[in-house]
C-alpha positions as CSV (number, residue, x, y, z in Angstrom):
1,X,-40.7,5.0,-19.5
2,X,-44.5,5.0,-19.6
3,X,-44.5,7.9,-17.1
4,X,-42.2,10.0,-19.4
5,X,-44.4,9.2,-22.4
6,X,-47.5,10.3,-20.5
7,X,-45.9,13.5,-19.5
8,X,-44.8,14.2,-23.1
9,X,-48.2,13.5,-24.4
10,X,-49.8,15.7,-21.8
11,X,-47.5,18.6,-22.8
12,X,-48.7,18.2,-26.5
13,X,-45.7,16.6,-28.0
14,X,-46.3,15.0,-31.4
15,X,-47.3,11.3,-30.8
16,X,-44.9,10.3,-33.6
17,X,-41.9,11.7,-31.6
18,X,-43.0,10.7,-28.1
19,X,-41.4,7.2,-28.3
20,X,-37.9,8.4,-29.5
21,X,-37.9,11.4,-27.3
22,X,-38.8,9.4,-24.2
23,X,-36.0,7.0,-25.0
24,X,-33.5,9.9,-25.3
25,X,-34.7,11.3,-22.0
26,X,-34.5,8.0,-20.3
27,X,-30.9,7.4,-21.6
28,X,-29.9,10.9,-20.3
29,X,-31.5,10.2,-17.0
30,X,-29.7,6.8,-16.6
31,X,-26.5,8.4,-17.6
32,X,-27.0,11.2,-15.1
33,X,-27.7,8.7,-12.3
34,X,-24.7,6.7,-13.3
35,X,-22.4,9.7,-13.2
36,X,-23.8,10.9,-9.9
37,X,-23.4,7.4,-8.4
38,X,-19.8,7.2,-9.7
39,X,-19.1,10.6,-8.2
40,X,-20.6,9.7,-4.8
41,X,-18.6,6.4,-4.8
42,X,-15.3,8.2,-5.6
43,X,-15.7,11.5,-3.8
44,X,-17.6,10.4,-0.7
45,X,-17.3,6.7,-0.1
46,X,-13.7,6.4,-1.2
47,X,-12.6,9.4,0.9
48,X,-14.4,7.9,4.0
49,X,-12.6,4.6,3.4
50,X,-9.2,6.3,2.8
51,X,-9.7,8.4,6.0
52,X,-10.5,5.2,8.1
53,X,-7.5,3.4,6.6
54,X,-5.0,6.2,7.1
55,X,-6.2,6.9,10.7
56,X,-5.9,3.3,11.7
57,X,-2.3,3.1,10.2
58,X,-2.8,-0.6,9.1
59,X,0.1,-1.4,6.8
60,X,-1.7,-3.9,4.6
61,X,-4.8,-1.6,4.2
62,X,-2.5,1.2,3.1
63,X,-1.0,-1.0,0.5
64,X,-4.4,-1.9,-0.8
65,X,-5.3,1.8,-0.9
66,X,-2.0,2.7,-2.8
67,X,-2.8,0.0,-5.4
68,X,-6.2,1.8,-6.0
69,X,-8.2,-1.3,-5.4
70,X,-11.2,0.7,-4.1
71,X,-10.9,3.3,-6.8
72,X,-11.1,0.6,-9.5
73,X,-13.9,-1.1,-7.7
74,X,-16.0,2.0,-7.8
75,X,-16.4,1.6,-11.6
76,X,-18.7,-1.3,-11.0
77,X,-21.4,1.0,-9.6
78,X,-22.5,2.8,-12.8
79,X,-22.2,-0.5,-14.8
80,X,-24.5,-2.2,-12.3
81,X,-27.0,0.7,-12.8
82,X,-26.9,0.3,-16.5
83,X,-27.3,-3.5,-16.3
84,X,-30.5,-3.2,-14.3
85,X,-31.8,-0.4,-16.4
86,X,-31.5,-2.6,-19.5
87,X,-35.0,-4.0,-18.9
88,X,-36.4,-0.6,-19.6
89,X,-35.3,-0.9,-23.2
90,X,-36.9,-4.2,-24.1
91,X,-35.7,-4.2,-27.7
92,X,-32.0,-3.7,-26.7
93,X,-32.2,-5.3,-23.3
94,X,-30.0,-8.3,-24.2
95,X,-27.4,-6.1,-25.8
96,X,-27.3,-3.6,-22.9
97,X,-27.0,-6.4,-20.3
98,X,-24.3,-8.2,-22.2
99,X,-22.3,-5.0,-22.6
100,X,-22.7,-4.0,-19.0
101,X,-21.9,-7.5,-17.7
102,X,-18.8,-7.6,-19.9
103,X,-17.7,-4.3,-18.4
104,X,-18.3,-5.6,-14.9
105,X,-16.2,-8.7,-15.6
106,X,-13.4,-6.6,-17.0
107,X,-13.4,-4.3,-13.9
108,X,-13.6,-7.3,-11.6
109,X,-10.5,-8.8,-13.3
110,X,-8.6,-5.5,-12.9
111,X,-9.6,-5.3,-9.2
112,X,-8.5,-8.9,-8.5
113,X,-5.2,-8.2,-10.4
114,X,-4.6,-5.1,-8.1
115,X,-5.4,-7.2,-5.0
116,X,-2.9,-9.8,-6.1
117,X,-0.3,-7.1,-6.6
118,X,-1.1,-5.6,-3.2
119,X,-0.8,-9.1,-1.6
120,X,2.6,-9.5,-3.2
121,X,3.8,-6.1,-1.8
122,X,2.5,-7.0,1.7
123,X,4.1,-10.4,1.6
124,X,7.5,-8.8,0.6
125,X,7.4,-6.9,3.9
126,X,7.9,-10.2,5.8
127,X,11.4,-11.8,6.2
128,X,10.0,-15.1,4.9
129,X,9.5,-13.5,1.4
130,X,13.3,-13.8,0.8
131,X,13.2,-17.5,1.6
132,X,9.9,-18.3,-0.1
133,X,9.1,-15.8,-2.9
134,X,5.6,-16.1,-4.2
135,X,5.8,-13.7,-7.2
136,X,5.9,-16.6,-9.6
137,X,2.8,-18.2,-8.1
138,X,0.9,-14.9,-8.2
139,X,1.8,-14.6,-11.9
140,X,0.4,-18.2,-12.5
141,X,-2.8,-17.2,-10.7
142,X,-3.0,-14.1,-12.9
143,X,-2.7,-16.2,-16.1
144,X,-5.4,-18.5,-14.9
145,X,-7.6,-15.6,-13.8
146,X,-7.3,-13.8,-17.2
147,X,-7.9,-17.1,-19.1
148,X,-11.1,-17.8,-17.1
149,X,-12.1,-14.1,-17.4
150,X,-11.6,-14.2,-21.1
151,X,-13.7,-17.4,-21.5
152,X,-16.4,-15.9,-19.3
153,X,-16.6,-12.7,-21.4
154,X,-16.7,-14.7,-24.7
155,X,-19.4,-17.0,-23.3
156,X,-21.4,-14.0,-22.2
157,X,-21.2,-12.3,-25.6
158,X,-22.1,-15.4,-27.6
159,X,-24.6,-16.6,-25.0
160,X,-23.1,-20.0,-24.6
161,X,-22.2,-22.0,-21.5
162,X,-18.5,-21.4,-20.6
163,X,-18.0,-25.2,-20.1
164,X,-18.7,-25.7,-23.8
165,X,-15.9,-23.3,-24.7
166,X,-13.6,-25.0,-22.2
167,X,-14.3,-28.4,-23.8
168,X,-13.4,-26.9,-27.2
169,X,-10.1,-25.7,-25.8
170,X,-9.0,-29.3,-25.3
171,X,-8.2,-29.4,-29.0
172,X,-6.0,-26.4,-28.6
173,X,-4.1,-27.8,-25.7
174,X,-1.0,-28.4,-27.8
175,X,-1.0,-24.8,-29.0
176,X,-1.5,-23.6,-25.5
177,X,1.4,-25.7,-24.3
178,X,3.6,-24.1,-27.0
179,X,2.5,-20.6,-26.2
180,X,2.9,-21.0,-22.4
181,X,6.0,-23.2,-22.6
182,X,8.2,-20.7,-20.7
183,X,5.6,-20.1,-18.1
184,X,5.0,-23.8,-17.5
185,X,8.8,-24.4,-17.3
186,X,9.1,-21.4,-15.0
187,X,6.3,-22.6,-12.7
188,X,7.9,-26.0,-12.3
189,X,11.3,-24.4,-11.8
190,X,9.9,-22.0,-9.3
191,X,8.3,-24.8,-7.3
192,X,11.7,-26.7,-7.2
193,X,13.7,-23.6,-6.4
194,X,11.3,-22.8,-3.5
195,X,10.9,-26.3,-2.1
196,X,14.6,-27.1,-2.2
197,X,15.6,-23.6,-1.0
198,X,18.1,-23.3,-3.9
199,X,18.0,-19.5,-4.3
200,X,16.5,-16.6,-2.5
201,X,16.2,-12.8,-3.0
202,X,19.4,-11.3,-1.7
203,X,21.6,-14.4,-2.5
204,X,25.0,-13.8,-4.2
205,X,25.1,-16.3,-7.2
206,X,27.5,-16.9,-10.0
207,X,26.5,-18.3,-13.4
208,X,29.3,-17.9,-15.9
209,X,27.1,-19.2,-18.8
210,X,24.9,-16.1,-18.5
211,X,27.7,-13.8,-17.3
212,X,25.9,-13.4,-14.0
213,X,27.8,-12.6,-10.9
214,X,25.9,-10.6,-8.3
215,X,22.9,-10.4,-6.0
216,X,19.5,-11.8,-6.8
217,X,17.0,-8.9,-6.7
218,X,13.9,-10.5,-8.0
219,X,12.4,-14.0,-8.7
220,X,9.4,-14.1,-11.1
221,X,7.6,-16.8,-13.0
222,X,9.9,-16.8,-16.0
223,X,13.1,-15.0,-14.9
224,X,15.5,-14.5,-12.1
225,X,16.9,-11.0,-12.0
226,X,20.5,-10.6,-10.9
227,X,22.2,-7.3,-10.3
228,X,25.9,-7.8,-11.1
229,X,28.6,-6.1,-9.1
230,X,29.2,-3.7,-12.0
231,X,25.5,-2.7,-11.5
232,X,24.4,-4.3,-14.8
233,X,21.3,-6.5,-14.7
234,X,21.3,-10.1,-16.0
235,X,18.0,-11.9,-16.6
236,X,18.3,-15.7,-16.2
237,X,15.4,-18.0,-17.2
238,X,14.1,-19.7,-14.0
239,X,14.3,-23.2,-15.5
240,X,18.0,-22.5,-16.3
241,X,18.7,-22.6,-12.5
242,X,17.4,-26.2,-12.5
243,X,18.9,-27.5,-15.7
244,X,22.3,-25.8,-15.4
245,X,24.8,-25.4,-12.6
246,X,25.4,-22.2,-10.6
247,X,27.2,-21.2,-7.5
248,X,25.3,-19.8,-4.5
249,X,27.5,-18.0,-2.0
250,X,24.8,-18.0,0.7
251,X,26.5,-20.7,2.7
252,X,29.6,-18.5,3.0
253,X,27.6,-15.5,4.0
254,X,25.7,-17.4,6.7
255,X,28.7,-19.3,8.0
256,X,30.4,-16.0,9.1
257,X,33.7,-16.9,7.5
258,X,35.1,-16.2,4.0
259,X,38.0,-18.3,2.7
260,X,41.5,-17.1,1.9
261,X,43.3,-19.5,-0.4
262,X,46.4,-17.9,-1.8
263,X,50.1,-18.9,-2.1
264,X,53.4,-17.2,-1.9
265,X,56.0,-18.8,-4.1
266,X,59.4,-19.2,-2.4
267,X,62.6,-19.3,-4.4
268,X,64.0,-22.8,-3.7
269,X,67.5,-21.5,-3.9
270,X,67.0,-19.6,-0.6
271,X,65.9,-22.7,1.4
272,X,68.6,-23.9,3.8
273,X,69.3,-25.4,7.2
274,X,69.2,-23.0,10.1
275,X,72.6,-21.9,11.5
276,X,73.3,-21.0,15.1
277,X,73.0,-17.3,14.3
278,X,69.6,-17.9,12.6
279,X,68.3,-19.9,15.5
280,X,69.4,-17.1,17.9
281,X,67.7,-14.6,15.7
282,X,64.5,-16.6,15.6
283,X,64.5,-17.0,19.4
284,X,63.9,-13.2,19.6
285,X,60.6,-13.5,17.7
286,X,57.6,-13.7,20.0
287,X,55.7,-16.2,18.0
288,X,58.7,-18.5,17.7
289,X,60.6,-18.5,21.0
290,X,58.7,-21.4,22.6
291,X,58.6,-23.3,19.3
292,X,62.3,-23.0,18.7
293,X,63.1,-24.2,22.3
294,X,60.8,-27.2,22.0
295,X,61.9,-28.1,18.5
296,X,65.7,-27.8,19.3
297,X,65.1,-30.0,22.4
298,X,63.2,-32.6,20.3
299,X,65.8,-32.7,17.5
300,X,68.7,-33.1,20.0
301,X,66.9,-35.9,21.8
302,X,66.1,-37.6,18.4
303,X,69.8,-37.4,17.2
304,X,71.2,-38.4,20.6
305,X,69.0,-41.5,20.8
306,X,70.3,-42.6,17.4
307,X,73.9,-41.6,17.9
308,X,73.9,-39.4,14.9
309,X,77.0,-37.4,14.0
310,X,75.7,-33.9,14.0
311,X,79.0,-32.4,12.7
312,X,77.4,-32.6,9.3
313,X,74.0,-31.0,8.9
314,X,73.1,-33.7,6.4
315,X,72.9,-36.3,9.2
316,X,69.8,-36.6,11.4
317,X,67.2,-33.9,11.8
318,X,67.8,-30.2,11.4
319,X,65.7,-27.1,11.5
320,X,65.1,-25.4,8.1
321,X,64.3,-21.8,7.5
322,X,61.2,-22.7,5.4
323,X,59.9,-24.9,8.2
324,X,60.3,-22.1,10.8
325,X,58.8,-19.6,8.4
326,X,55.7,-21.9,7.8
327,X,55.2,-22.2,11.6
328,X,55.6,-18.5,12.0
329,X,52.9,-17.7,9.5
330,X,50.5,-20.2,11.2
331,X,51.1,-18.6,14.6
332,X,50.7,-15.1,13.0
333,X,47.3,-16.2,11.7
334,X,46.3,-17.7,15.0
335,X,46.9,-14.3,16.6
336,X,45.2,-12.3,13.9
337,X,42.0,-10.6,15.1
338,X,40.3,-10.9,11.7
339,X,40.9,-14.6,11.2
340,X,38.1,-17.0,12.1
341,X,39.8,-19.3,14.7
342,X,37.0,-22.0,14.7
343,X,37.4,-22.7,11.0
344,X,40.1,-24.5,9.0
345,X,43.5,-22.9,9.3
346,X,46.4,-24.5,7.4
347,X,49.8,-23.3,6.1
348,X,51.0,-26.0,3.7
349,X,53.5,-26.7,1.0
350,X,52.2,-27.5,-2.5
351,X,54.1,-29.3,-5.3
352,X,57.1,-27.2,-6.3
353,X,57.3,-26.2,-9.9
354,X,58.9,-23.7,-12.3
355,X,57.8,-20.8,-10.1
356,X,59.4,-22.2,-7.0
357,X,57.8,-23.7,-3.9
358,X,54.2,-22.7,-3.3
359,X,53.5,-22.0,0.4
360,X,49.7,-21.8,0.6
361,X,47.7,-20.0,3.2
362,X,44.3,-21.6,3.7
363,X,42.2,-19.8,6.3
364,X,38.9,-17.9,6.8
365,X,38.2,-14.3,7.7
366,X,35.6,-13.7,10.4
367,X,34.0,-11.0,8.3
368,X,32.3,-11.9,5.0
369,X,32.0,-8.3,3.8
370,X,33.9,-8.1,0.5
371,X,35.7,-4.8,1.3
372,X,36.9,-6.1,4.7
373,X,37.8,-9.5,3.3
374,X,40.0,-8.0,0.6
375,X,41.6,-5.6,3.1
376,X,42.4,-8.4,5.5
377,X,43.8,-10.7,2.8
378,X,46.0,-7.9,1.5
379,X,47.3,-7.0,4.9
380,X,48.3,-10.6,5.6
381,X,50.2,-11.0,2.4
382,X,51.8,-7.6,2.8
383,X,53.2,-8.8,6.1
384,X,54.3,-12.2,4.7
385,X,56.2,-10.7,1.8
386,X,57.9,-8.2,4.1
387,X,58.9,-10.7,6.7
388,X,60.2,-13.5,4.4
389,X,63.7,-12.0,4.0
390,X,64.0,-12.1,7.8
391,X,64.1,-15.9,7.5
392,X,66.6,-15.8,4.6
393,X,63.9,-16.6,2.1
394,X,63.2,-14.9,-1.3
395,X,59.8,-14.7,-3.0
396,X,60.1,-16.1,-6.5
397,X,59.7,-13.6,-9.3
398,X,60.6,-13.9,-13.0
399,X,63.5,-11.5,-13.9
400,X,62.4,-8.1,-15.0
401,X,64.2,-5.7,-17.4
402,X,65.7,-4.0,-14.3
403,X,67.1,-7.3,-13.0
404,X,68.7,-8.2,-16.3
405,X,70.2,-4.7,-16.7
406,X,71.5,-4.7,-13.2
407,X,73.1,-8.2,-13.7
408,X,74.8,-7.0,-16.9
409,X,76.1,-3.9,-15.2
410,X,77.5,-5.9,-12.3
411,X,79.1,-8.5,-14.5
412,X,80.7,-5.6,-16.5
413,X,82.1,-4.1,-13.3
414,X,83.5,-7.4,-12.2
415,X,85.1,-8.0,-15.6
416,X,86.8,-4.6,-15.6
417,X,88.2,-5.3,-12.2
């Protein structure tokens, strides 16, 4: 500053204007240096760093570069120059230093925020991120970071120790608890969800209370994002997964088998003892030939040992078409290439009711894919409905308009005759 004033005086500038003119020149000089330093940092240093990163092809470094961490960091250079140049202007030194330092703090917060975002992106590239998501924890760190940064900025501007401001915040703790209630609940919920491995990104969950039925696509501090199968998005509060019940289908997906639990209702009027013709017919079915031979031998032995009069089918033990049909379905499922043979496989009768006798198929497919599962289930019941008449059985169905009209027509013909 003194050098500039001497030069201005030397060139004959009015002494009354030397002070203000030298100040303007110094400001322009500092501004020029700051602009040049900023350009060098961005156009030279950043390009060199970008070239080194892209040539080495390090994934995490590319992510940091894409998040413009170095670009944002370059803004500290001109602010640092202005900060140290503040001593030149003794009258405004404190104001300049506070303004420059505030800017440096803000830029630092932005840089750290970008670094945290980059860290989250890098972490998501590892398989463990689906088991242990950290987005919620990063959001907590950001909240703490910005609170501390805000306190530091305020303490810098008012010239007070930041610990004094922190002590004053104790009185506002109740207000802070109210403001950050969802974040605090979300943090606690996130820790429980993660530690107990209750839900992961990619899990299929059902939560009827929130009309959620689909895959988890994101877990954050406050919400869990679910993409439903109709492609709509449902946002569920994180703490709701702790306080309310929900169904996670991950166990089914990892087990390798998906359950089939469906019944065919048999008209009880079609259930009867097997005649000789029926037994001869069943003997020609591959899945039943050995069973029929063994069962007939067992029944004959049982009736013979007890001297049972078999002239009446009511006496002793007899084969029934529903029993043979049940065994046939079980053998059919045992031979089915899409049924998981190492999981539970049952064909059972349930309590009969107004809709007939329920014959339930309880089995697991060996493919958990939804499309394949539905196709396999449909194919199985297509076959069961088609083969039931071969055993003299009728699937129960409430009469339709066609059935009633056909019955009236038939009764009319019989009456005319």
